[in-house]
N, C-alpha and C positions, 0 to 999 in steps of 0.2 A: 234072284230076279231072272226070268226067262229071257231068252233073246228076243222073243216076240214082243214082250213088254218093253224092252229096251228100244226096239225099233219104233214102237208106238210113241214112247216118251221122247225118243230122239226127234221124231217128226214134229211133235208139238213144241219141243224145245228150239229146234233150229228154225222154225217158222217165226218164233219170237225174236230171234236173234237180230232179226232186222236191225263269330266271336266265341269260337269254341274256347277253350280255357275254362277254368273253374269260375263260374259266373259270380259265386259269392266272393271270390278272392279279387276279383278285378272291378274297378269302378266302371261306371256306365260308358265313359268315353274309351274304354280299352276293349270293350266287347265287340266292337265292329258291327252293330246292329243297324241295318238300314230300315228307316222308318218310311211309311207311306205305302201305296198300293197302286197297281196299275194292271192293265190288261193288254195282251198282245194276241196275235192270231193263234198262238199255241196254248193260250189259257192265261191264267193269272201270271202276273210278273213274280218270279221267283225272289224270295228273300234271300240276301247273303248271310251266311253264318248259320248256326244251329241252336235250336232249343235243346233242352235236356230231358230225357225220359229216364225215369228210375222207377223201381218197384218189381213186383212179380208178374203183372199183367199189363202189357203195353199194346197200344194200337198204333200201327204205321200205315198211312194212307198215301198211295202213289197216285200222282196226277200229272197231266201234261201241262207245261208252263212255257213261258217266254223268259229268257235270261238276257240281261244286258250287262256288259262290262266294257269300259272304254267306249270305243266307237263301234263295238261289235254287238249284234243283237241277233238272236236266233232261238230255234226250239230247244227245250229242255225238259227233263223229268224231275220232279220234286217229290220228296217224301215228307208229309206234314207241312208243306208249303215252303220248304227251305232247300238251299243248295250251298253245302252238302245237306244231307238230312240230319235228323236229330242225333245228338251224342247219346248213345245208350250206356248209362252208368249203372253197373252192376256190383255185386258182392259175391266173392267166392263162396260156394256152398249153398247158394239160394237156388230155387227152381224158378224157371222163366217160361212165361207163356206170351206170345206175341201173335196178334191178330194182324195179318196183312191184308189190306183192303185195296182192291185194284179199281180206281176210278180213272185210269188212263185208257187210251184207245188200243194199247198192245198188251200182249202177254208179259208177265212179270214173275219175280221170285226174289228172295233174299237168300244170299249165301252168308253164313256166318264165319268170316274168314279167320282162320287160325283157331277156332274153338272146337274142342273135343266134344263130340256129341253123337247120337244115334244117326246112322247114315240117312235114314228116311227123313231126318230134319236138316239135312245139309244144303237144300235149296238149289239143286242143279237139274233144271228141266232137261230130260233126255237121259238122265242117269238115275236120279232118286225120287223124282216127282213129275207129274204133268206141270206144264206151264200154268200159272194162275191167270185165268182169262179176264178180260175186261168185265167188270160187274161182279167178280167172284171175291170170296174171302177165304184165305188159307191160315190155318192155326199151327203155329210151331210151339212145341213144348219139349223142354230139355233141361237138365241140371246144369249149373255153372260149376265146372270141375277145375277151374284154373284162375289165375290172376294175371293182369298185365294189360298191355296196350294192343288192340286189335281193330278190325274194322268190319263193316258189312257192305254188301253191294249186291245188285241184281246179277244174276247169272244169265242175262239176255242183253240185247243191244241197247237196253235203257241205261246200262251201267255208264258207258262214256258220256251220256246226256245229263248226268247228275244224280243218278240213283246209287247213292253211296253215302256212308257216314261212319263216324268212329265209334268204337267200343272201349270203354275203360272198365276193367274189373279190378276192384279194390281187394287186396289180399286179406286172407283170414288172419295171417300173422304179419307183423310190420315188415316192410322192405329193409333190406340191410344198408340203406343210405337215407339221409335225411335231407329235407328241403322245406322252404317256408312258402313257396307258391309254385303253381304249375299251370302250364298251358298245353292245350291240344292243338297241334298245327297239322292240318290236313292239306297235303300238296296234290293238286289235280290239274288236268288240262282240260280246257273247254273249247269247242269249236262251233261256230254258227252254222256249220255245214252238218247236215244229217250223217250219221254213221254209214248207212247204206250207200249214200253219194261218195263218201270217202273210200269205201271198199271199191266202188266202181271205178274210181279214178286210179287207185293203186293197182287194180288188175290191168288197166290200160297202160299205165306207165309207173313202175315201182318208185321212180325218182320224182314223180309229179310234184311233191311238196318240197323237194330239196333245192333251195336257192343258193346252195353254196358249192355248186359244182365246179370242177376245174375247167378252165377256159384258156385260151391262148394269151389272155392279158391279166390272169390272176396273179397274186403275189404269194401263193403258197410255196413254202420252201421245198420244192421238188425239182430234181434235175431233169434234163431232157430224157436221160436213160430211164429214170424211174416213171416218168410220164408214159414212155412207150411201153414199158412193162405193164402198167395198169391197163392200158388201152389194149395190149395183146390179150390180156385175161378178161376183157370186157367187164372190168370192175372200176369202181369209183372210190378213190381213198377217202372222200368226204361223205360217203354213204353210212351216216352214223345212226340217223333217226328217220323212220318211214314218214312220220308226220311231224311237222316242225312249227316254229314260231310264225311261219308265213300264214299258218291257219289257226294255230292255238294261242289262246291267252293262258298263261300260267297262274293258277289261283292259289292263294293261301286262305283256307277257311272261306272259300267262295269269293274272296276279294282279289281283284287284279292289281297290278303293280301301281296303277294310278289312284287306288282307292285309299291310300294312306292308313292301312290297318295298324293300329298301335296295341302294344302290349305293355301294360304298366309294370314297373319295378321300383323297388326302394334300393338305393345303392347298397351293395354289400350283402344283400340276401341271396340265398341259394334258390335257384329256379329250376324245376323239372320241365323240360320241353318233351312232350310226347309227339314224335314226328311220324306221320303216316304218309306213304306214297299211294294214294289212291287214284293215281292217273290212269289213263287208258293206254298211253304209249310212251310216256316220257320218264327216262332216268333223270334224277336230279343230283346236282352237286351242291351239297349243303355246307355253308360256312356263315360265320359271324365275324366279319373283320375285326381284329383286335381283341377278340374274346374266345378264349379256349373253351372246348367242350369236353366233357367227360362222359363217354359212353358207359351207361349202367345196365342197359337191356337191349337186347336184339329179338325182334319177332315176339315181344312180350315175355321173354325169358331173361332172368337176371344174369349178367356176366360180370367178371372181375373188372373193376372200372379201368377204362383205358382213355387217357387224355389225347385229344387230337385237335386239329385245326379245321379239318374238312372231312366229309365222307360222301361217297356216292350211294344213293339209295334207289334200289330198283323198284319197279312197279310192284306193289303189294307187300313190300318189306316195311318194318317199323323199327324205329331206334328211339330209345329214350336217352336223353343227355341231361346232365346237370351243368348249369352255368351260373357264375357269379358276377354280374355286372357291377362295375364301379369305375371310378376315375373318368367318366364321361356321362353326359346327359342322355345319350342315346346310342344305340347299336343297330345296325342294319342286319336283319335276318335275310340271307340271300339263298334262294333255290334256283340255281342256274340249270337250265337244261343242258344235258350232256353234250349236245351238238353246238351250245352257245348260240342259240337262235332266240333266246328270251329268258326271262326269269320270273320266278315269283318273288314277292318282296313283302315284308312286315317290319316294323320298327319296335325294338325294346326301348321304351321311353320312360324317363324318370319324372317327366312332367307332360302335360298335354301339349302337343304341337312340336315337341323335341325331335330333331332329325339328325341322322348320321350320314356321312357321305356314302353314296351307293356306288359300289365299283362298276366300271364299265364292263360289258360283256368281254370275255377273253377271246382270242383268236379261235376260230373252229379247230378242233383236233383232226388229225389225219390218221387213218388206219395204217398198221405197221405190218412187217413180216410176221411178227407174233400173231396178229389178228387173221393171217392166212393159214395158221397151224404150221408155220415153218419154224418151230422151236427146235433146239438141239438137245433138250432134256430127255429124261428117261420116258419112254412111252407107257411103262407099266406103273405109273404112279398110283393108280387106283387100287393096287394090291399092297401098298406099303402098310406095314405094320400087322399084316394077317399071318396067322400061324400057317406054316407050310402043310401041316397035316390037315387042316380044315379046307384047304384049297383043292383037295382031291375031287375029280368029278365035276368041277365047276364048268359052266357053259361060257367060256370066254368068247369063243368065236373070233379071237384075235389073230391076224396074221398080217403080213406085209412088213416084217422087220427088215432092217437094212435098206430103208428108203433112200433113194437117190435125190438128194436136196437140190442138186444142180439142175435137174430136169425141170423143176417148178411146174409139174403137171398138176394143176388144181382140181383135175377131175379124174384122177387115177382110181377108178372104182375097185381095182384089184386090192386096194388097201382095206376095203370094207369087209366086215364079217358077212357070212352067207345069209344071215336073217335080215339084213338091210336090203330093201327093194331098190333096185336100180331102175330108173325111168325118168319121165319128164319132170317129176317132182324133185329131183336132186341134181343140182348143177355144180356142186363143190364138194371135195373131200379134204379134210384137214390131213396134212402130210405127216405130222407129228404132234398129236394133240396132247401136250403135257399139261400137268396140273397148274392152273392159273389162279388158285384161290389166294395167292399172295399178292396178286395184282390189285392196285387200288381202284381200277376202272379206266375205261377209255379216256384219255386226255388228261389223267391226273398223275402220270408217272413222272412228269418233269417239273412239276410245281416246286416252289422253294420253302414249303412248309409241311407239317405232318399231315398224313392222309391215312385214314383207317383202311385196313384190309382184313379179310376173313381170318387170316392166321394169327391175328391179335386177339381174337375172341376165345374166352375161356369161361366155361360154364361155372356159375357161382357155387351151385350145389352139385354133389357127385351124381352122375347119371344112374337111373334105377336099373338099368340092364348092363351088366359089365361082360356079357358073354361075347365071344369072338363070333363074327358072321360065319355062316356055314357054306355060303356060296356067294358068287359075284354075279350080278345082273348088270350088263352094259346096255345102255340105250343111246342111240345116236340122234341128235338134233339135226334135222335135215330140211332142205328148202331149196327153191328156185326163185331167186329175187326177180328175174325179168318177168316170170309169169305170176309171181306173187303167190307161190304155193308153200306151204309149211307143213311139216309132219315130223313124227317120230319113226325112225328107222325106214324112212322112205314111204311110209303108209299114212295117208290121211285117216282122220278118225271115221269118216263116213265109210271107209273101206275096211275098217277093222273093228267095228262096234261089237261084234260077236267073238272077238279074240282079245280079251283083256289081258292086262299084265296080271299074272296070278301069284299070290303069296299065300302060304299056309299060315293059319292063325298062330301067332306068337313066334313066327319064323324070325330069325335074325339074319339080315341079308345086307351085303354091301352093294351099293348102287353107283356105277360110274357113268356119268353123263359125258358124252363126247359131242362137242359142238362142231359140226361140219359146215358151218356157216360163218360169214363175216359180221354177224351181228350178235350182240350180247342178248341172252334170253334169260328172263326171270322165271324159273321153273318152280311151280307150286303143287304140292301133294295135299289134297284135302284130308281132313280127319286125323292127321298124325303130325307129330314132330319127328324130325330126323336129326341125326348128329353129324356135323360136318367133320369129315376126316382131314383136319387141319393142322395136325401136329401138337394139339393141346395135350397137356399131361393126362396120363392114364385116368379114365373115368370122368374126365371133365370136358369132353368134346362139346362144343356149344349146340344148343338145340335150336332148329329153325324149322319154319314151314315153307319157306321160299328161298331159293338160292340162284344167284346170278351165275351163269355159265358164260365165260368170256369167249369172244370170237376165236375159233380155231384152237380152242383149248378144252380142258376137262375140269369137272368138279365131281367130288366123291363124297357120298354120306352113307352112314350105317343106319338102318331102319329096323326097329322092332315092330312087326305087323301085328299089333295087338288091339286094333279096332276093326271088328268084323263088319263086312258090308262092301258095297260098290263105291269107289271113291274116285272123283275126277282127279286127274294128273294132267297138267297142261302149262304151256307158256302163258304168262299173265300180260303179254302184250295182246291186247283184245283182238286186233285184227289178225295176229298170227294164230291165236286159239280159233277164231272164227273160220279161218281158211284151212285148218286141218291139224295144227299142232296141239292135239288133244288126245288123251287116251283115258281108259277106265282101269283102275287098279282094284282087283277084287281080292278080298281077304276071306278065306273060308276055312272052317265051317263058321255059319253065322252064330252058333250058339257058343263060340269061344272054346271049342274042343269038348264040350260037355256030351256030345252025342253025334250021330250021323246026321 
């Protein structure tokens, strides 16, 4: 794709930025279907929940709508009339054709999140296709090469308004675990305020939606010295989420916490919960009080079973868990927002109307020294396990050893490699960004029960590529909170559209992501799976398409760049992506090395 085309596609794309569960397995009362219709200023009233689409040729129609949850009402976008849109149920090995019909007032697309497909079918306006304009139809065609739990969504500003839905791909061979029933649980956040208005308010004041700020009369466990330290750095220890429950209602399958979504079970049966975080801006802490969960898949890929009591799921991640409810009539499924400003809620019920106690929201978490990048661990964690001979010639660009921790200079740009642009878009530098993939997530390090972390994940099957990486690519996640500017290596995407991240076809590369901000970022690479460098046994590093990079820390993955084309690479916090934390990864040659 030429740079001229990329600019044209980018212009079109940026202009547009502006009762799931197996239905046959659940009785009618567990499906969460809302009956009746109505109309609002934005179009038809959106139905809560999803229909199911299966087969080789599907039609998905986008329309403007009005959505109502609790006492909130506002504009939405539906696909086939529902929010979320339809559950697309496929089978590994089939060929798929989808006609995307745009009946809405804005440009649209579908990105098939986590699916391996030709890059021109990836659905990213500005990178792989022009935006689908109102009144137009676009046809997607590609083979289904994998199995597992995934999702689809617009790659425009229609996404946070409801343009998303789950994908379940049944395997050609049976999974290595058994269950009697399954539910798909899509966690999302919805706002009655239009996304463009949200962006405007965040630009005016990044803490606009944070109602949990420190004050003279708060009861946060902070000493006077700690408060002075935060004030001196012009930072807020409660700055956990950009958009909070003050605006968002947190949904499970389109149902708010007051809707009473029920999921039927028979005591003693094994249930597979396919949990998808399809939200725009919310990390969720997922737990079922009194009921252990056994994690069996992450991002659609099977892992060795891990029993846990809670896990944090970043935007765009998926986890499959097995639960076996018994000894109670009901259990509460709780998806608590990471900043504890609200929760999504459903009930596992053995009979209609059964209810379990819903835990109160826990106290809001506070950021720590670790979230400032003030760890004392080894700074070279990204090179762990690499053969020294293969390291020769790598473009580390790393300097700033022997950092003085006592100075607490959060803006010491001398610590940055020379390829990171220093300017108004960068207001913090992590002093010692160590590997934080063993962290359970913000606010979960002090709970009194088991919490999942990335270092517990081990791939079920041996990885296909056992080669050592031949080079290290380091990428800094950068931003300026006060100006609400986000970027990679200090450069917004609009400034680097013609300078993609380049990988040679079939190259084996280690990528180290360094988070120079005090926010967690879920980073997604389109078109590929990568292997987390998490200390797993040789050949069993877990495969993922999205990784959370904790504040002030780093995360590392190994990538085999075996999917030719141009691929989006971005933070999946939608307003971070929209304001610059986006890049293009280009894998060449396009013919997979068969010719020039």
